[in-house]
N, C-alpha and C positions, 0 to 999 in steps of 0.2 A: 930152807932148801926146796920145800914143796912149792912155795910161792914163786921161786926163781924158775923152776921147771914149768910151772903153769904159764908164766909170762913168756917164756921162750916158745912154748907150744902155740900160744895164741899168736905170737909174732909170726911164726912159720906159716900158720893157717892164713893169715892176712896176706903175707908175702906171696904165697902160692895161689891166691885167689880163691881159696876154698870157703871163705866166709864173705858175705856181702859187705860192701863198703857202706857205712852209715854216714851220710852227709850231714853237715850242719844245716840250719834252717836255710832253705833255698827259695828263690822266687822264680816261678815259671809263668811266662806271659805269652799270649798268642791271640790269634783271631780265627774265627770259623766262618767259612763262606760256602755258598751253594756252588757245587762243581760246574753246573751248566750255565748259570746266569752270573756268577761272580758276586751276587748280592750277599750282604752280611746276614748272618743267622743269629738272631737274638734268642735268649732263653734256652740255649743249648746247655745240657748238663755236662760238666767237666769233672771227672774224678781221677784221682791218682792216690793209691793207697787208701788211707782213711780221710783224705782231704777232698773237699768238694766245693765247687763254685758254679756259676753260670755266666754265659756271655751277656754283655749289655746290648743296647740298641745298635751299636756299631759292630757287633760280633766279637768284641774284644773280651778277654778274661785275664785274670791274674790269680795265682795261688802262691801263698807263702806258708811254709811249714817245714817240719823235719821229714825228709824223704830218704828212704833206703833205695839205693840203686843196685841192680836194675829194677825198674818200676814200670808198670803198665798204666798208660794214660788212656782213659776211655771217654768217648764223646757220644752223647745220645740226644735225640730230639724227635718228637713226634713228627712223622712225615718224612724222615730221613733214615737212611741206613746207618746203623751204629758203626763207629770207627774205633779201633784200638791200635796203639803203637807202643813199642817197648823203648824206654829211654835207659841208656846205660850210664849216663852222666847228665848233669844239669846243663841244658843248652845255653849257649851264650847269645842267642838271637831269639826273636819271636818265633813261635811255632805257628805255621800256617796250616790249618786243618780244612780239608776239602770234603764236604759231605754230599752224597748223592741222594736225590729224591727217591722215595720208595715208589715203585710202580706195581700195578696189579695186572697180570696177563689174563685175558679171557678169550679163549679160542685164538683168533688172529688179530684181536683188537687189543691195543695197548692203552690202558686207562691210567692216567695220573691220579694218585690219591687226592681226593678233594679235602681241603682243609676246612674245618668247622670251628668258628670262634668260641662257641659254647663248650665243645669238647676240649679245645685247646686250653680254655680257661680252667676247666675242671681238672685237666691233667696237671696244669701248672700249680693249682691249689693243692693237689695231692702230692706232687713231687716236692714242693717246697712248703709243706705244711708248717714246719717249725718256723720258717721265716715269715709266712703270712700271719701266723698266730702269735707272733712275738708281741709282747706287751712290755714297754719300757718301765723300769723301776723309777718311781718318782722320789725326789729327795725327802719329802715329808713322810714317806713310808718308813724311813729309818727311825722315826720318833715313836716312842711307846710310853704309855702312861704307867707309872709305877706308884706304889704307896708313898714313896718318899719324894716323888716328883716326876720329871720327864726323863726317860732313858733314851739313849741314842745307840742304835745298832750300826757300828762303824762299817761292817761288811756291806750292809744294804746301802749305806751312804756312799761308800766308795764305788759300789757297783753302779749307782745312778749316774756317776760322772765318768765311768770307765770308757776306755777306747773301744772295748768289745761291744758295749751297748750302743755306742755311737755308730759303729760299723753295721750293727744289726738293724738299726733304724734306717740307715741309708740304703741297705740292701732291700728291706721291706718296701721302702718308697720306690726304689727302682723297679722291683717286681710288679708293683701295682701300676706304675706308670707304663711299663711295657705291656701289661695286660690290657690297659686302656688303648694304647696305640695299636695293638694287634686287633682289637675290636673294630677300630676305625678302618684299618687296612682291609679287613674282611668285608665290610659293607660298602665302603667308598672306594670303588675300583675304577681303573682306567677303562676296563671293558664296559662297565655300566655307563660311564660318561659317553663313550662312543656310541652305545646303543640308543642313547637319548638325544644326541646332538649330531650335527654334521661337522664336528670340529676336525680341522686338519691335523695330521700326525705331528706336524712341526709345532703346533700350539698345545698339544695334549699335556705335555709335562708341566707347562706353566699353569694351565687351568687346574690340573689335578693338585698341584702344590699350593697355589694361591688360595683356592676356595675349599681347601681341606677342612671339613667341620671338626669341631672338638668332640671329645667323648661325651661330654654333657649334652651337646646339641643332638647327637645321634641317639642318645637314650630317649629323647622326646620325639624322635622321628619314626613314623611308621615307614614301611617300604614305599608307600605312595608319597609320603611327605618328602622322602629323600629324592625321588624322581622329580618332584616339583621344584625342589631346591636346586637341583642340577640344571633344569631347564631355565629357571629364572636367572640364575647366575650366568649361564651361557649367553642368554639374550643380552644382558648388560655387557658381558665380556666381548661379544662380537661387535657390538655397536660402539664401544668405547675402548677399543684395543690399546690405544696409545696411553691410556690411564693406568695400565697394568704393567708389571715387569716384562722386559723383553725376553728374559730367560730365567730359569731356576738358579738361584745362587749356588755356586759350587760346581755347576755343570760346565764342562769344557765345550767351547763352541757357541753357536748361536749368534744372532745379529749383534 
């Protein structure tokens, strides 16, 4: 009799909306972009409940897990104002998140926060310490020496081939790749190219894309080396323009 009453009470609470609805494992996907420029924002932190992920180089993210609705989805990134929104059910389309750059007001002067690759990298390392410090389990670590022979720890063996470990390795590689790309973006800029050359605006995108140095190259470049690199490449680019692409792949328009 007691169990019957308890079942009826819980049923009435759910029916009246007095208890939150617990969903099955849900997938939430979306993309984060700069509100002013429309550019993708990578390495933005996305959290909902106890689930967390980050955006990739194209600004996209995906979260899979058990989510209780209503739930608050929060987005944060250094240099941008944080964003929060309440979801009352699992969306059936991609979430488009628009982030506004942080600004600092000083008297009547409006100053845009200056990004710093070293500080960004340190923030990334701190924010995603677990992912950066991840060390995959090797299959041979499951083997142990025992007096009667060699023992096998099945838990360790299965973990070395688990889907979770594979995902963790992919995430770590993506974070390191994004960190390297961010470093290149901070040093090799269109503004720097224009300051060192008389390149026309119509050619700037092509030059910036085609002669983009690698992370490893830039590690060996001093600031002076980078300026000389840009000048040397532009001299060749301007004298042999027909040898290079007419436009950046993927951009609409162009000759």
